[in-house]
N, C-alpha and C positions, 0 to 999 in steps of 0.2 A: 579521211580526217576523223570521222566518227570512231573508226576502229582504233586509230591511234590514241584518241582520248580515253577510250575504254581500257586500252592497254596500260596507259599511264596510271589510271585510277587503280587498276588491279595490281600494278607494280608497287604503288604506294601502300596499298593495303597489305600486300604480301610482305613488305619490309616492316610494317608496324606490328601485325598480329599473326602472320603465317609462319610455318616452320621454315627452317633454313633450307637452302638448295641441296645441301648434302643429304639431309633427311629425306627430301623428295626424290633424290636420285636413288637412295637406298630403299625407298618404299616399293618400287616395282619388283625388287628382288624377293620381297615377301609375297608377291602375287605373280607367280610364274606364268599362270595362264593368261594373265592380262598383258604381260610383257611382250609376248609374241604378237598379240593382236595390235598392240600399240606401235611395235616396230613396223608392222606392215602398213599401218596407217601413216606412219612417219614417212615411209617411202612414197606413198601416194601424195602426201602433202608437198614433198619436194618437187613434184611435177609442176609444170607450168599451166596445167589445165585449171582455169578459174572455177569450173563447176565443182571440182574436187574440193577446192578451198571453201566454197560457199555452202556446200552441203552440211558439213559439221556445224557451221554457224547457224543455219536454219534449224537444224535438229536441236542444238543447244538452246536456241531462243524459245522453241516451242515447249521443250521439256523442263527447262530450268529457268523460266522467265522470272526476273526479279531477284535472283540469288546473287549474281555478280561475284561468284565464288570461283575465280580462275586460279588454277595451279600452273606455274610457269616452269618449263624445262629450260635448263641453262645452255641453250644454243645461241650464243651471242652473234654469230656470223650469219645467221639466217635473216631473211627479210622480215619486216614487221608483220605482214599478214600471215606468213608461214608460221611464225612463232605463236601468233594468236590461235591459229587453227590447231597447232599441236597441243596447246594447252587445253583447248576445248575438246579435242579428241581424247585426251587423257582423262578428262573429267567424265566424259560419257562412258568410257570403258571402266573407270573406277565405280561409277554408278551401277553398271551391269554386274560387275564383280561383287559389289556389296549385296545385290539382290540374290546372286547365286549362293553367297556365303550364308545369308539369313535363311535361304530355303533348305540348306543342308544342315541347319542347326549346329553350325560350328561356332564355338565360343571364340571371339576375336581377342587379340592381344591388346594391351593398353595403348600401344603405339597406334594401332588401327583405330581405336576409339578416338584418340586425340585428333587423328588426321581424317576422320570420316567427313566427307564434304556434304553429305545429305543431311538436311535438317527437317525434321517433322515435328508437328505440334502434338503435344500430349493431349489425350482425351480429357484428362483432368482439367487442363486449362480451357478446353472447349466448354466443359460443363460450367466452369467458373465464369467464362465469358458469357455463356448463355444466360446464367443467372443475373449477371450485370445488365445484359441487354434488356431483360424483362423489366428490370426496375429502373432502367435509364442510368445505370451507374458506370462511370468510367474511373477505374482504379488509378489513383495517384498516390504513390507511396514513396516520397522522397527518402532515400536511405539515411541512416545515421552518419554523421560526419566521422565518427570513430566508434569503436567498440566500447570505449570507456564511457561515452555518453549513454549508450544503451544500458550498460550495467548500472550507471548512476541513476538513470530513470527508474529502473526496476527497484533498486535499493531505496530510492526516495519514496516510492509508493508503498513499499512494505514497512518502512520504519515510521509507523504511526506513533503519536504521543501516547496513545493508550497502552502500547507495548512497553513504554518506558517504565510503568509501574505495575502492569498486569503480570509480567513474568516474575519479578521479585515477589509479588503478592502470592502467586501460586506456589513459588518455591517455599515461602514462609509457612503456608498453611497446608501443604501437601507432602510433607516429609523431607524437605531439603534436598539432599543429593539423590534421594530416591526419585523425587519428581524429575530431577535433571536426567537421570538414566532413562526414565519412561519417555521423556521428551525426545531424547536422542534416538531411541528405538523407533518412535512414531515418525520422527523426521525422515528417517531412511526408508520406512515402510510406505508412507503416504505423502510426506511433505515434498521431498526431492523428486520422486517419480511423477507426481501430479503437476508439480511446477515445470518439469521437463515436458510433460504432455501439453500443457497450455502454451509454452514457448514454442514447441515444435509445430503445433497446429497453426499458430499465428505466423510463424516464419514460413511454413510450407504453403499455406493458403494465400498469404499476403492480403488478407481482407479483415474487416472488423469481425467482432464476435458473432453477429447475426448471420452473415453469409458464410463464414468459415464453418460453423457447425452444420449449416444446411447442406454444404458440399460434402462434409465428412459423412453425415448420415441423413438421408432424406426425411427420416422420422424425427429428427432432432433439430428442426429448423427454429422451434420456439425457445430453445435454450438461450439463445442470444437475446431474445426479448426479455426473458426473466432477468438476465444479468443487467440489462439496461435499466429495468425498473428498480432493481436493488440499488444500483449506483445512484439513481435519481433520488430515491427516498433517503439513502444514507447521506448524500451530499446536502440535503435540506437541513438536517439537524446537526451535521458535522460542522457546517459553517456557523451555526449558532454557538458552538463551542469556540470557534475562532472569535466571535463577537465577545464572549466572556473574556478570552485571553487579551483582546485589544483593550477592553475596559480596565482590566487589572494592570495591563502594561501602562496605560495612561495614568492610573493612580499611583504607580510605582515611582513616578518622577517627583512626588512630594518628598520633602526632606525627611519627614517622619511618615512612613507608610500608614494609611488609615486603618489597616487591620492590626496595627501594633497595640492600640489602646482603644478603649470604649469612647464613643463620642459623648459630649456633655449635653445636658438638657438645653434645648434652645431657649425656653422661657425662663430658666432659672436666673440668667444674667439680668433680665428685665426686672424680675422681682427684687433682686438685690439692689438695683439702681433706684427702684421706687421706694424701698425702705430707707435708703440713704437720703433720698430727696425729701421724704416726709419728715425724717428726723431733723434735717437741716431747716425745714420750714418751722418746726415747733421750737427750735432753739435760735431763731433768727435774731432774737433780742440780745443774744450773747455777743461775745467777741467775734466779729465777722471774719477776720483773718484766721483766727484759731479754728473756726468752724469749717472754713474752706480747706484748711490743711487736713482736718479730720476726715472730711468727705473725700478728699483726694486719696488718702491712705486706704479708706474703706473700699473705694472703687478699685484700687490696685489689688486688694485682697479678695474681691468678689470672684474673680476668675478661678482662683485656687479653691474657693469654697463651693463652686458649682458641682452638684452631684452628677455622676454619670447616668446615662440612660439606664433605667432599671431593667429593661429587657436585656440589655447587653451585660449588665452586672450579674445576671443569673447564669450567664454562659461565658464563652471565651470571645475576645474581640474578633478573631478570625471567623468564627462561626456566625457571629452577628453580622459582620460585613458581608459574608457570602449569601446568607438567606434573606436578610432584611434590606441591605443597601444595594446589592447587586441584582439578585433575582426578584426581590420583593415578593417572595414566595407566599402563596396562600396556604392555609392550614390543610386543605384537602384538594384532591384533583377535581372535585365537582365545583369548587369555587373559582369560577372564571372571572375575568376582568379585562380591562383594556391593556394593550401592550405596554411594557415598561419603557418609558420615554428614554431613560438613560442608556438602554441597550439598543435603541432604534438606530442611532448614528453609528455605533460600532458594527452592527450587522450590515448596514449599508457600506461602510468602509471595507468590511471583509469581502463582500461581493465585488466591490470596485477593484480591490487589490487582486483578486483572482482573475477578474476580467482583463485587467491590464497585462497580466502574465500571458493570457491565452488568446487575446483578440488578434494578435499578429501571427498566429499559427504555431506549428510545432517547432519551427526554427528558434523562436524566442523562448519557448518552453524549455528547449534543450539547454540554452544558455543559463536560464534561471536555475534549472536543476543542477547544473554543473557548479554553481556557486553555493546553493543552499545546502546540498548534501554534505560536502566536505566541512562546511561551517558547523553543522550539527555535531560532527565528530570532535571538532576543536573545542566546542563549548562543553560537551560531556566530559572530555579529558580534564578541562579546567575545573569543573565541578568535582570530579573524582579526586583530584589533587587537593582541593580545598576541604572536601568532606572528611577525608581520612585524618585531618589534623584537628578536627573538632573534639570537644569534650564528650565522652560517651561513645565515640565512633568505634572504640575497641569492642564495646559490648555488642554493637550491631554487627561488626565483622565476625564475632564469635558465633553468631547465629548461622553463618555460612557453613560452619563445620557440622551442623546437625544433619543426621541421616536416620530416618525412621524406616526400618526394613519393612514394617507392616504396611507402609504406604504402597509398596510394590504390588500387594495383593488387593488394593482398593480399586474398585470399579470407578469410583468417583474421581480418583486421581488420574486414571487412564483417560476417562472421558474429558476432563478439563484439559489435560495435556494435548489430546487430539484436537479439540476445538482451538486451543491456542496455536497449534501448528498451522492449521488452515488459515486462521485470521492473521497470524504473523507473516505469512508468505503472500497474503492478498489473493488467495485462490477463489475462483468462482465469480469474481466481480466483473471481469472482462478486460481491464486495462493491460494485463499481462499479454493477452492475445493481441491487443492493439499495438502495444509497444513492439512486440516481436514481429509484427507484420511489416515494420519498416527495416527489418534486418535482412541481409542477403541470405538466400536459401542455402548456400554452401557453408554457412556458419555453423559451427559445432555447438548447438544450444545445450547439449548435455553437460558440457563443461561449464557453460554459463549458469545452468541450474544449480550445480554444486557450488559455484562461486557466490551466487546471490544468497543461497541458503546459509552458507558459512559466514558471510558478512552479516547477515541478519542474526545468526546465532552469536557472533562476536559482539554485536551491538547489545544483545540481551545480557551477555556475560559481563560486558563493561559497565552496563547500567546497574547491575545487581549490587555490587559492593558500594557503589555511589549511593544508591537508595538506602541500603542497610546502614551505612554510616550516618546518613542524615536522620534516619529514623531512630538510631541509637542516641544521637545527640538530642533529638526532640523528646524522646522518652525520658532521658536523664534530666533535662531541664525541667520538664513538667513534674517529675518525681521530686526533685529538689524543692520546687515551689510548693508542692503539696506538704512536704516535710516541714518547711518553714511556717506554713499556715498552722500546722498542728502544734508547733512549738509556741506560736503566738497564742493559740487557744489555751494551752496548758499554763502559760505564764499568767494570763488574765484570771484563770480559775484559782491559781495559787494565791495571787494577790487578793482575790475576793474571799479567800478562806474556804473555798469549796473543795480544794484538794490540799493534802499535806505538803509541807516543804520538800519532801522527798520526790514529789512529782515535778519539781522544777527542772526543765530540760537544760542541758549544758549550754554554755555561752559561746563556744567555739564552733557553732553549727555552720557558719558561712564557708568554712574551709572545705567540708565535704558533708553537706547536710544529711543525705540519706544514710551514709555509712555510720556517721557519728551518732545520729538519732537512733538507729536500729541497734547499735552496740549498747548505748545507754539504756534502751528499753529492755533489752534482754538481760541486763544485770539487775534490774529491779526485782524486789521480792514479789512473789505471786499475788498477794492481796493488792499491793500498790499498782502492779501492772494491770490487773483486772480493772481497777478504777480508772487508770489512764486510757485503756482501750475503749472504754465507754464514751469518751469525749472526743476521740480523734477518728479520722477516716483512714482507710487503708491506702498506703502509698507503695504500690508494688511496681517495680521497674519492668518486670517481664510482662505483666498484664497491660501496662501502659504501652509497651512496645507492640503487643499483639492487637491493640485496639484499632490500628490503622485499617482503613477500608479501601477497596478498589474503586475505580471509577473517578468521576470528577471530584469526589470528596477528598481524595488523596492530594490532588494537585492544588485545589483551592482551599483546603483546610489544613491538613497536617503539614504539608511541605512548606507552604508560605508562612505558617506559624513558626516552623523551625527556622526559616530564613530570617524572620524578624528578630530572632535571638542572636544572630550572627553579627559581629561588628561589620559595618558597611552594608547593612541590610538593603539599602536602596539599590546599590550596584548589583548585588546578587539577585534581587527580585527582578530587576530589569533583564538581567542575563537569562534567568530561568524562564520568564514568559516569552522572551525572544526565541529561546530554544523550542518551547511548545508551539509558538506560532509558525516557525519554520517547518517543524515536523508535520503539523496539520495542513499547512499550505501544500507541501509535497503530496500528501494524501489526497487533498482536494483536487489538485491538478490531475492526478491519475483517475479519480472518480469521474470528473467532468470530461475527461477524454473518453471514458466509457459511455458517456451520454452524447457527446458532440459527434464523434466519428461515425457511429452507426447512422445518425440522422444525415450527415453529410454524404455518406456512401449510398444511402437509400434515395434521398431526394436531391436532384440536381440544383434546385433553388437554394437549398441550405449550403451547398458547396459554392455556388456562384456568388451568393451574397453572404459570405461567411461572417463578416463583422456584424452585419445587421442581425443575422440569426443569433449570434452569441449575445448581443445586447438584449434582444427580445427574450431569449431563453433565461438568461441570468436575471432579468427583471422579473420574469414570472416566478422563478425560484426564490427570489428575494421576498416577493409578496407572500408566497407560501410559507417562507421561514418566519414571517412575523408571528404566526400562530405559536411558535415555540418560545417566543419571548414574553408571552403572557405570564401572569403569576403562577399558573399551573403548568407552564410549558416544560419545566424541568422534569416533572413527573411523567409526561408523555415521552420525553427523550429516554428516560430510564426504562419505560415500558418497551420501547422499540429496541434499545440496545441490550437489555437483559433477557427479554423473552422472545422477541420476534426475529431478530437478525440471524440467530444461529441456524434455525431449521431451513430457511430458503437457501442459504449458502451450501449446506451439506447436500441438499437435494440437487442443486445445480451441478455440483462437483461430481455427484454419482452419475448423472446422465452424461456429463462430459466424458467421464471415464468409459461408460458403456458405449458411447458413440465411436470412440477410437478403437476400443478393444474388440467389440463384437460386431458393430455395424460396418465399419471400414475394414477392420482386421488389423490387429497389432503387428502381426508378422509382416503383412504387406506394407503397413505404414513405416515400420522400422527398416524394411528393405529399401524403400524409396529414399529414406533419409540416408542410409548407408551409401546408396548410389550417388546422392548429391554431395556427400562428404568425402567420397573416395576412401572410405574406411568402414570396416564392419562395426556393428553395435552389439554389445554383449547380450546374449539371450535372456539375461536376468530381467531386463526391462520388460520383455514380453510377459514373463511370469508375474512380475509385480503389477503390471497393468491389467492382466486378465484375471488373476486369481487372488492376489494378496490385497491390493488396494480396494477392489469392490467389496470384499468381505469385511475389511476393517471399517470402511465407510458405512456399510450397512449396520454393523454392530454399534458404531459411534452414533448413528442416527437413532437407533432404538434406545440406546442408553440415554442420549440427550432428551429424547421425547419422554422417557420414563422419569427423569429427574425433573423436568418441567412440570409434569403432572403431580409428582409427589411434593414438589416445592410449594411452599405457601405463597399464594399469589398476592404478595404485599409489596409495598413501596415505603421508602423512608421519607417521611414528611416532617415539616417544621411546625412545631406547636408554639404559637406566639404567647400563650398564657403561661407556659412553664419555661420557655426558651430552651427547649430540648428537641432532639430528633426522636421521633416516635414512628413505630411501624403501624401502617394502616392498610387494611385490605383494599385491593382494587375493586371498584364496582363491577357488576356483571356486564354492563355495557362496554367497559374498557376491554374485557376479555373478548367480547364479540367484535369490537373494532380491530383488535389484533388478529383474530382469526380471519376476518374479512380481508385485511391487507395481505395476509399470508396466502389466501386463496387467489387473490388478484395477481399476485406475483408468480405463483407456482402452477396454477390451474391451466395456463396455456400449454404446458408441456404434455400432460395426459390428453388434453383435448386435441392437440395436433396429432398425437398417436392415433386416436380414434379416427380423425379425418384421413390420415394417411392409409389406415387399414381399409376403411370403407371405400376409398377411391382407388384402391389397388396400387398404391405407391410402394415400390419395393423397399424392404428394410435395409438392404445393402445397396450402395451405389453401383448400378450395373455398368454404367458407361465409363467407369474408372478402371479400365482393364490394361492399358498400355503401361509397361514399366518405364522407368526413367533412366537417364544417363547422367553422368557427372556434369554439373554446370560449368566446370572449369574448361571443358573442351568446346563449349558452345558460346563463342564470342562473335556476334555478328559484326561484319566489317563494313557495312554500308547501311544507308537509310532504308533500303528495301527490306533487308533482313530485320531491322528493328521494327518496322511497321508490321511485318509478318508475325512477330512474336508479341502476344498481349503483354502489356505492362503488368508486372507482378508475377510473371511466370518465367520459366527458362525453357529454351528450346531443347528438343530431345532427338536422339538418333535411333531410338528403338532398341537400345541395349541396356542391360541391367547388370549391376554388380551386387550380389546378395552375400 
């Protein structure tokens, strides 16, 4: 009865996942030496001696216990026990033939690889399992529901809001099309190869960044810890940016956005009412009804007579709202103060929003990403269509035609393009490795790397004309306003007799103020022109266009000011901040995956009580983030983003590259990938990983370090006395703080090198010697095989395809 049950189970498994009977009948023909022995065994099986039948069964049980991998020969008229014995005898003979073939170093055919019944565990998976056993980790990697989810997750992490304006800004100030050519060259030299490297490591190791690099290179175990710390620090201040966005988004629902005009003095209205009240009391003996009417009219006119805030009157409404009402920024970084109360609730909402997305695990994160990423593309296309129809958009689009050939020879342009490539693709942070660890090992991640990089580039190309069109509109409107103010000044001077009547500007300025005013000015005689130029300010469209700055100043100053000039500014402001919030939330989800997953893979408690761990961790990060909403918090954010962030990322990427190329061996790694994919990989990947990318990264690191030392260590601060942005030097202790954080993040890497060397740990992983076979031929058919193969790995048959 037991044998009958086993036969039915094996028959069912053979129908579901085994080759057809015709193929199995043809298989012995390719093994002539096995065929004769199998036929002799078949003759013995047909005998009625039960010992002959039981012997193969005992042999099979002892040698292949737990495999349940029975191959059936199509002899339908034989008895049940005879057919079982024949199948087991055939498997024993195939096992012996497999050993003889491997001992003779004969390369098998693909059919033999697919039908090989022997399954052995790779030493790589043994090492990975031992690492997990030491730390108490049990890998749980639920695969992506589809490849589209995987691609959208990677794209969502790489499409940060910073890249929305950083790429156009670099295009504008680094030679136009020359910068684009440099960017494309570096994208193919370091961008796509290193993106492919991180995706391949995550997909191959199926572990978080900490364990993956420890298995790849024993000396590189601390690279994952550095990535974790970078993600933690970046997430702290990046969610403060989300708090700013939420605050602006809430203010955008006002019918007239508050950054469209200066606020009025709060006590001016009271003074006006007191004056009216005093006047009414002195004239109380007059006609009471007439006096009440007069007082009512004066109250109605008080609101229009209230002067604006003098601090706002000296600057623009958008700048005043940003520095004084949103940040409540101090004049110096040394001037600390209590946290800004108006930003406390938005910061709490930002952390709650991220927590809601992530508290239910990666499955909910996938659904959120699949909604948010396509929505960003729709919003950007909507903005692009609207922006090209604005006044002055043509001037902005004309700037796209500029190409400065000299920029190709600029080290600065190459350095900034290289940094932009690394940051645009999200390299070095760790989420790419983590996202790829949920992907099947047989997936061709080289094609995925090209796809993600091209989508990222298309996003930048799509955003550039949109940004340039809006900037052209913004510069045109401000230039027109400047020209109209000059015309008003000249008109007053002519009326006062300080200028001759010839200096009176034309009356048709509203049609095209800048063009008409400049044409009129150029036609004046030189003496009159010199007199006029002494009393007006320069209104230059090109200089105004180039005034735009990168960073938060672009989004919260120039862009929202441009949006306030557009009809329906409330709608477009809401849409713009919704776009920024979606982009930053996608980035935050990726960064926090780089923090959560290593903790959950390392500590079983964090994985068992995942929701509690997320609540505690996010609560801690929220408390740490309160530091950045202090009056001087924005200056610390600029310190970290402008000076600190670049160097740790480059160092992490360099050591990742060395770990795969020289510690593990790029040829060996690519050969294993080719085996898993059942297709060869072009050797150019080996040359890029071993020689091109390390050299380019080293040059980029030296160039960036030189630029940071040569660059003036200053920050843009708000001066309340003049209502202007001023450049102030960072204090010496700020430089020490930045260096300290840099050492905390990067010092574990060289320290672990020293530890490994002193303790005799080999530079290359010695236990990773067994090559791999294609995972397509290794499909376990029962629970025993599934338990024998560690989760996150694939079974192997000791055969390689190079």
